[in-house]
C-alpha positions as CSV (number, residue, x, y, z in Angstrom):
1,M,3.2,-16.6,18.3
2,N,1.7,-15.9,21.8
3,S,-1.8,-14.6,22.4
4,R,-0.5,-11.0,23.1
5,E,1.2,-10.9,19.8
6,R,-1.9,-12.3,18.0
7,I,-4.1,-9.6,19.5
8,I,-1.7,-6.8,18.6
9,L,-1.2,-8.1,15.0
10,L,-5.0,-8.5,14.5
11,L,-5.6,-4.9,15.7
12,L,-2.9,-3.5,13.5
13,A,-4.2,-5.6,10.6
14,A,-7.7,-4.2,11.2
15,L,-6.3,-0.6,11.3
16,N,-4.4,-1.4,8.1
17,F,-7.6,-2.6,6.5
18,T,-9.4,0.8,6.9
19,H,-6.3,2.7,5.9
20,I,-5.7,0.5,2.8
21,L,-9.4,0.5,1.9
22,D,-9.5,4.3,1.9
23,F,-6.7,4.4,-0.6
24,M,-7.7,1.3,-2.7
25,I,-11.3,2.4,-3.1
26,M,-10.4,5.5,-5.1
27,M,-9.1,3.4,-8.0
28,P,-12.2,1.3,-8.7
29,L,-14.3,4.4,-8.2
30,G,-12.8,5.8,-11.5
31,N,-15.8,4.6,-13.5
32,Y,-18.1,6.4,-11.1
33,L,-16.1,9.6,-10.5
34,M,-15.1,10.4,-14.1
35,P,-18.7,10.5,-15.4
36,Y,-20.1,12.0,-12.2
37,F,-17.7,15.0,-12.3
38,N,-17.2,14.9,-16.0
39,I,-13.4,14.8,-15.6
40,S,-10.6,13.5,-17.8
41,S,-8.3,10.5,-17.0
42,Q,-5.6,13.0,-16.0
43,Q,-7.9,14.7,-13.5
44,F,-8.9,11.3,-12.1
45,S,-5.3,10.3,-11.7
46,M,-4.7,13.5,-9.7
47,L,-7.4,12.4,-7.3
48,V,-5.4,9.2,-6.7
49,A,-2.1,11.0,-6.6
50,A,-3.2,13.8,-4.3
51,Y,-3.5,11.3,-1.4
52,T,-0.1,9.6,-2.1
53,F,1.8,12.8,-2.7
54,S,0.6,14.5,0.5
55,A,1.2,11.2,2.4
56,G,4.7,11.1,1.0
57,V,5.5,14.6,2.1
58,S,4.1,14.1,5.6
59,G,5.9,10.8,6.0
60,F,9.2,12.4,5.0
61,L,8.8,15.3,7.5
62,A,7.7,12.8,10.2
63,A,11.0,11.0,9.9
64,F,12.7,13.9,11.6
65,F,10.8,13.6,14.9
66,V,8.8,10.4,15.0
67,D,11.4,8.4,16.9
68,K,11.2,10.9,19.8
69,Y,7.7,9.8,20.8
70,D,5.8,6.7,21.8
71,R,4.8,4.9,18.6
72,K,1.4,4.1,20.0
73,Q,0.6,7.8,20.5
74,V,1.9,8.8,17.1
75,L,-0.2,6.1,15.5
76,L,-3.4,7.0,17.4
77,R,-3.1,10.7,16.6
78,A,-2.4,10.1,13.0
79,Y,-5.3,7.7,12.7
80,A,-7.7,10.2,14.2
81,G,-6.6,12.8,11.6
82,F,-6.9,10.3,8.9
83,L,-10.5,9.5,9.8
84,I,-11.4,13.2,9.9
85,G,-9.9,13.5,6.4
86,T,-11.9,10.5,5.2
87,L,-15.1,12.0,6.6
88,F,-14.4,15.1,4.6
89,C,-14.1,13.0,1.5
90,A,-17.5,11.5,2.2
91,L,-19.0,15.0,2.5
92,S,-17.3,16.5,-0.6
93,P,-19.9,17.8,-3.1
94,T,-17.4,18.9,-5.8
95,Y,-14.2,17.7,-7.5
96,S,-12.1,20.5,-6.0
97,L,-13.3,19.8,-2.5
98,L,-12.8,16.0,-2.9
99,L,-9.2,16.8,-4.1
100,V,-8.5,18.9,-1.0
101,S,-10.1,16.2,1.2
102,R,-7.8,13.6,-0.3
103,I,-4.8,15.8,0.5
104,V,-5.9,16.1,4.1
105,A,-6.5,12.4,4.5
106,G,-3.1,11.7,3.0
107,I,-1.2,14.1,5.3
108,F,-2.3,11.9,8.3
109,G,-2.4,8.6,6.4
110,G,1.3,9.0,5.5
111,L,2.2,8.5,9.1
112,I,0.2,5.3,9.6
113,G,1.9,2.7,7.5
114,A,5.4,3.4,8.8
115,Q,4.2,3.2,12.5
116,V,2.4,-0.1,11.9
117,L,5.5,-1.6,10.4
118,S,7.8,-0.1,13.0
119,I,5.6,-1.5,15.8
120,V,5.7,-5.0,14.2
121,A,9.4,-4.8,13.7
122,D,10.0,-3.8,17.3
123,L,7.8,-6.6,18.7
124,I,8.5,-9.5,16.4
125,P,12.1,-11.0,16.0
126,Y,13.4,-11.1,12.4
127,E,13.3,-14.9,12.3
128,R,9.5,-14.8,12.7
129,R,8.8,-11.4,11.0
130,G,7.9,-12.9,7.7
131,M,4.9,-14.6,9.2
132,A,4.0,-11.4,11.1
133,M,4.2,-9.3,8.0
134,G,2.0,-11.9,6.3
135,V,-0.7,-11.2,8.9
136,I,-0.4,-7.5,8.4
137,M,-0.4,-7.8,4.6
138,A,-3.5,-9.9,4.9
139,A,-5.3,-6.6,5.4
140,F,-4.8,-6.0,1.7
141,S,-6.6,-9.2,1.1
142,V,-9.5,-8.5,3.4
143,A,-9.8,-5.0,1.8
144,S,-10.0,-6.7,-1.6
145,V,-12.2,-9.6,-0.8
146,F,-14.7,-7.7,1.4
147,G,-13.8,-4.0,1.6
148,V,-13.7,-3.0,-2.1
149,P,-16.7,-5.1,-3.3
150,F,-18.8,-4.0,-0.3
151,S,-17.8,-0.4,-0.9
152,L,-18.7,-0.6,-4.6
153,Y,-22.0,-2.2,-3.6
154,L,-22.6,0.9,-1.4
155,A,-21.7,3.1,-4.3
156,N,-24.2,1.2,-6.5
157,I,-27.0,1.4,-3.9
158,F,-26.4,5.0,-2.7
159,N,-23.6,6.9,-4.5
160,W,-19.8,7.3,-4.4
161,H,-19.9,9.0,-1.0
162,G,-21.0,5.8,0.7
163,P,-17.6,4.0,0.8
164,F,-15.9,6.9,2.6
165,F,-18.7,7.0,5.2
166,F,-18.1,3.2,5.7
167,V,-14.4,3.6,6.3
168,A,-14.8,6.5,8.7
169,G,-17.5,4.7,10.7
170,L,-15.5,1.5,10.9
171,G,-12.4,3.4,12.1
172,V,-14.3,5.2,14.9
173,I,-15.4,1.7,16.2
174,L,-11.8,0.5,16.1
175,V,-10.2,3.4,18.0
176,P,-11.2,2.3,21.6
177,F,-9.8,-1.2,21.0
178,L,-6.5,0.3,19.8
179,M,-6.3,2.5,22.8
180,K,-6.9,-0.4,25.2
181,Y,-4.8,-3.2,23.7
182,L,-1.8,-1.6,22.0
183,P,1.1,-1.5,24.5
184,K,3.2,1.6,25.2
185,M,5.9,1.6,22.6
186,D,8.7,3.9,23.9
187,T,11.7,1.6,24.5
188,H,13.3,3.1,21.3
189,I,13.4,6.6,22.8
190,K,16.8,7.8,23.7
191,P,17.3,9.1,27.3
192,A,17.6,12.8,28.0
193,G,21.0,14.2,27.4
194,S,21.9,11.6,24.7
195,E,23.1,12.7,21.3
196,K,20.3,14.0,19.1
197,V,20.2,13.3,15.4
198,G,19.1,16.3,13.3
199,P,17.3,16.2,10.0
200,L,20.5,16.8,7.9
201,R,22.4,14.1,9.8
202,L,19.5,11.7,9.3
203,I,19.4,12.3,5.6
204,K,23.2,12.0,5.3
205,D,23.3,8.8,7.3
206,I,20.7,7.2,5.0
207,A,22.4,8.5,1.9
208,K,25.8,7.0,3.1
209,D,24.3,3.6,4.0
210,K,24.0,1.6,0.8
211,N,21.7,-0.9,2.5
212,Q,19.2,1.7,3.3
213,M,19.4,3.2,-0.2
214,L,18.9,-0.2,-1.7
215,A,15.9,-0.8,0.5
216,L,14.4,2.6,-0.6
217,A,15.1,1.7,-4.2
218,L,13.4,-1.6,-3.8
219,S,10.3,0.0,-2.3
220,A,10.2,2.6,-5.0
221,T,10.3,0.1,-7.9
222,I,7.7,-2.2,-6.3
223,M,5.2,0.6,-6.0
224,L,6.0,2.2,-9.3
225,G,5.6,-1.1,-11.2
226,H,2.5,-2.3,-9.4
227,F,0.5,0.9,-9.5
228,M,1.2,1.7,-13.2
229,I,-1.8,-0.6,-14.1
230,I,-4.1,-0.4,-11.1
231,P,-5.7,3.0,-11.4
232,F,-7.4,2.2,-14.8
233,L,-8.0,-1.5,-14.2
234,N,-11.7,-1.0,-13.4
235,P,-12.5,1.5,-16.2
236,F,-10.7,-0.8,-18.6
237,M,-12.7,-3.8,-17.6
238,E,-16.0,-2.0,-17.8
239,F,-15.6,0.5,-20.7
240,N,-13.2,-1.5,-22.9
241,K,-14.1,-5.1,-22.2
242,G,-17.8,-4.7,-21.4
243,F,-18.0,-6.2,-18.0
244,S,-20.7,-4.7,-15.7
245,K,-20.5,-2.8,-12.4
246,V,-21.8,-6.0,-10.8
247,Q,-19.0,-8.1,-12.2
248,T,-15.9,-5.9,-11.7
249,P,-16.0,-5.9,-7.9
250,M,-15.6,-9.7,-8.2
251,I,-12.0,-9.1,-9.4
252,Y,-11.1,-7.7,-6.0
253,M,-13.2,-10.2,-4.2
254,V,-11.6,-13.3,-5.8
255,G,-8.1,-11.8,-5.7
256,G,-8.5,-10.8,-2.1
257,A,-9.9,-14.2,-1.1
258,L,-6.9,-16.0,-2.7
259,T,-4.3,-13.7,-1.1
260,L,-6.1,-14.0,2.3
261,V,-5.3,-17.7,2.1
262,S,-1.9,-17.3,0.5
263,S,-0.4,-14.4,2.5
264,P,0.2,-16.4,5.8
265,F,1.6,-19.3,3.8
266,L,3.9,-17.1,1.8
267,G,5.0,-15.4,5.0
268,K,6.1,-18.7,6.5
269,L,7.6,-19.8,3.2
270,A,9.7,-16.6,3.1
271,D,11.1,-17.4,6.6
272,K,11.9,-21.0,5.4
273,I,13.4,-20.6,2.0
274,G,14.7,-17.0,2.2
275,K,13.0,-13.7,1.8
276,H,15.0,-12.6,-1.3
277,R,14.5,-16.0,-3.0
278,L,10.7,-15.8,-2.6
279,F,10.7,-12.2,-3.9
280,I,12.6,-13.1,-7.1
281,M,10.3,-16.1,-7.7
282,M,7.1,-13.9,-7.3
283,A,8.5,-10.9,-9.2
284,I,9.4,-13.0,-12.3
285,T,6.0,-14.8,-12.2
286,T,4.0,-11.6,-11.8
287,T,5.1,-10.4,-15.3
288,I,2.8,-13.0,-16.9
289,P,-0.5,-11.8,-15.5
290,I,0.5,-8.2,-16.0
291,A,1.1,-8.8,-19.7
292,L,-2.3,-10.7,-20.0
293,I,-4.3,-8.1,-18.1
294,T,-3.1,-5.1,-20.0
295,N,-3.4,-6.9,-23.4
296,L,-6.6,-8.8,-22.4
297,P,-8.2,-10.8,-25.2
298,D,-11.9,-11.3,-25.3
299,F,-11.9,-13.9,-22.6
300,P,-15.1,-14.9,-20.6
301,F,-15.2,-13.4,-17.2
302,Y,-14.3,-16.5,-15.3
303,Q,-11.0,-16.7,-17.1
304,V,-10.4,-13.0,-16.4
305,L,-11.0,-13.8,-12.7
306,C,-8.4,-16.6,-12.9
307,I,-5.8,-14.2,-14.4
308,T,-6.4,-11.3,-12.0
309,G,-6.7,-13.6,-9.0
310,F,-3.3,-15.1,-9.8
311,W,-1.9,-11.6,-10.2
312,F,-3.1,-10.7,-6.7
313,V,-1.4,-13.7,-5.2
314,V,2.0,-13.2,-6.8
315,S,2.0,-9.5,-6.3
316,S,1.4,-9.9,-2.5
317,G,4.0,-12.6,-2.6
318,R,6.6,-9.9,-3.5
319,M,5.4,-7.4,-0.8
320,I,5.7,-9.8,2.2
321,P,9.4,-10.7,2.0
322,A,10.2,-7.2,0.7
323,Q,8.7,-5.5,3.8
324,A,10.5,-7.9,6.1
325,M,13.9,-7.2,4.4
326,V,13.3,-3.4,4.4
327,S,12.5,-3.3,8.1
328,N,15.8,-5.0,9.0
329,V,18.3,-2.5,7.5
330,V,18.3,-0.1,10.5
331,S,18.6,-0.4,14.3
332,T,15.5,-0.1,16.5
333,E,16.5,3.4,17.6
334,R,16.1,4.7,14.0
335,R,13.6,2.3,12.7
336,G,10.6,4.7,13.0
337,S,12.5,7.4,11.1
338,F,13.7,5.1,8.4
339,M,10.3,3.5,8.0
340,S,8.7,6.9,7.7
341,I,11.1,7.8,4.9
342,N,10.4,4.4,3.3
343,S,6.7,5.0,3.6
344,S,7.2,8.4,2.0
345,V,9.1,7.0,-0.9
346,Q,6.3,4.4,-1.4
347,Q,3.6,7.0,-1.4
348,I,5.4,9.3,-3.7
349,F,6.1,6.6,-6.2
350,V,2.5,5.3,-6.1
351,G,1.4,8.9,-6.9
352,L,4.0,9.1,-9.6
353,A,2.8,5.8,-11.1
354,S,-0.8,7.2,-11.1
355,V,0.3,10.4,-12.8
356,I,2.4,8.7,-15.4
357,S,-0.4,6.2,-16.3
358,G,-2.8,9.1,-16.4
359,F,-0.8,10.8,-19.1
360,I,-0.3,7.6,-21.0
361,V,-3.9,6.5,-20.9
362,V,-6.4,8.5,-23.0
363,K,-10.1,8.5,-22.4
364,R,-12.4,8.4,-25.4
365,A,-15.8,10.1,-25.6
366,D,-17.5,6.8,-24.8
367,N,-15.3,6.5,-21.7
368,A,-13.2,3.7,-23.2
369,I,-9.4,4.1,-22.6
370,L,-6.5,3.7,-25.0
371,H,-2.8,2.8,-24.5
372,Y,-3.4,0.7,-21.4
373,D,-1.0,-1.9,-22.8
374,I,1.8,0.5,-22.6
375,T,1.4,0.8,-18.9
376,G,1.8,-2.9,-18.7
377,Y,5.1,-3.0,-20.6
378,I,6.5,-0.3,-18.3
379,S,5.2,-2.2,-15.2
380,I,7.0,-5.3,-16.4
381,A,10.3,-3.5,-17.0
382,I,10.2,-1.9,-13.6
383,T,9.3,-5.2,-11.9
384,L,12.4,-6.8,-13.4
385,I,14.6,-3.9,-12.2
386,S,13.3,-4.5,-8.6
387,I,15.0,-8.0,-8.8
388,Y,18.4,-6.3,-9.1
389,F,17.8,-4.2,-5.9
390,V,16.5,-7.1,-3.8
391,S,19.5,-9.2,-4.9
392,Q,22.0,-6.5,-4.0
393,L,20.3,-5.9,-0.7
394,H,20.4,-9.6,0.2
395,V,24.1,-10.0,-0.6
396,R,25.0,-6.9,1.4
397,T,22.9,-7.7,4.5
398,K,24.0,-11.3,4.4
399,T,27.7,-10.2,4.3
400,K,27.1,-7.7,7.1
401,N,25.4,-10.4,9.4
402,T,28.3,-12.8,8.9
403,L,31.0,-10.3,9.9
């Protein structure tokens, strides 16, 4: 990896950090927001889902035009809108206004992830893309090891508005560097007079391409399985298991620190042993900590950190090879459109997972939650289904590349 690639990947990872943190922080804020607004678990799940559903819709609509423009300009404009939406979240005094602000942030946020992945896929050859995706996915780790604990610390010191001010301020600082160092990304744009692909043609082409449909199914099952248990992890640890607001941020800190170390290694390992093989290994392994977390015995907190930390590592170990495989099912000319559709599917299924878990989980008068174990069983079943899709995708793409 040359210095130019390193700078671009680090900038994109930093952008991803703010984008991911804005989404991630909503979930551990559940034990702040539910008592503050006096809302039910279903209403809280809608706060989480509002962002993902609006992001899913905007990502889907963007697929019809995004490949007509410079990826850098699309990314910068979407990021500016996202930061404005996040600032609105910080300033929201009521549940209703916060819900609307999450929708605004999601509309623009839905464009960001697809553009980041498309830029990486355009710049980095597939043979080295696992390592590049490992760098980008490290943003999840940094968000966990630093972003979430620090944001919760701000919420403890000030109030729940603080984390959103933090994300918006950090993003404003990052924008000038993105403008300066990101290269123009327009080589994918077709010349004037070439055949234009309309929305219906785009959808039909994706529907007829089994590789693309398998890639979308893989993304959907990963997100649905993973986010079945995340929204109520923090409330469960505090209100059911009795851990304090000082302890629970350590779950994200330890897990993020471990994945910060493991993500680059797993990215290289994916390139070495095969991306589908690493995915299967990680998917099977992740069912163990899911079962333990959602049926947690009365363990001391250090043992809880071991379980959740292991879960963070193997969960990210699925995402790295999966993102690399998904990015390779389409040509460069249509990659932005497909990755927007893929991002839309991911966001919608994250929102769906939050809504489903919100209806399964019931909040008692003392804020403790019931039926969290059921979300774990569903998560395990969906995770095992994802193995089928990744296996089918691997077989088909391998056959295609040997023809």
